[in-house]
N, C-alpha and C positions, 0 to 999 in steps of 0.2 A: 606291367600289364602285357601279357603275351599276345601275339598274334592270333586273331580268330582262325579256326581251321574248319574247313568244310570237307564232307566226304564226297568223293566221285566214284562212280562205278565204271569201269573200263572193261570191256568185253575183248579178250585176246584168243586168237586160234590157238590150236595146240602147238604149233612150231614156236611162235612167239613167246608163249607162256614157258615153254622148254628153256628157250634161249633166255629169258629174263630169270628164270629159276637158277640157270647154270651162273650167270653173272652174280646173283645174289650169293650162291655159294662161294664163288671164287673171291668176291670182294668183302665178304662179310656183312653186307648192307642189306637192309630189308627192301622188299618190293616196293614199298611207298618211297623210300629214299631214292631209289633207282629210277622210278617214274617221274618224282618230283623234279629230280635233277634233269631229266630227258625233256620234260615240259619247260622247264626255264631256258634250257639251253635253245631249244626250238623257238620259243618266243623270242628271245634275244636275236637269233638269227633272221626271223621274219621282221623285227624291228629294223635291224641292220640293213637288210634288204629293201624295205619301204623307204628308208631314209636316202639310200644310195640312189633309188631311182627318182626321189625328188631332187637330189643335187646334181645328177648326171648332166642335165642341161647347161647348168651353170658352169660345171667342169670342162665340159666339151667346148663350150664358148671360149674358154681360156687356153684350149689346147690340151687339155688332160682326157686322153681317149682311152687309157690303159692303166691298171695299177702300177707299172713298171714308170709310166710318165711321173706320176705322183711320187714313186720311191726315188727317182732321179733328182727332183728338186728337193726332197727333204733329207737326202742323204749327204 
């Protein structure tokens, strides 16, 4: 059984539509594919940032102030 799909209307300005259409031609992908991928990536980044904000107080209390601090310990 397939995933249920919904239609969402997105209004774009001329510049953004032109850029989207150029990417579609270049990549051979549809507008829907490009926009679906962009929304998925953006939502993933927002979730990551939200989680990062939640764990930062715990990390800072243990001396992890930057990404480099983490990389030093896991490398």
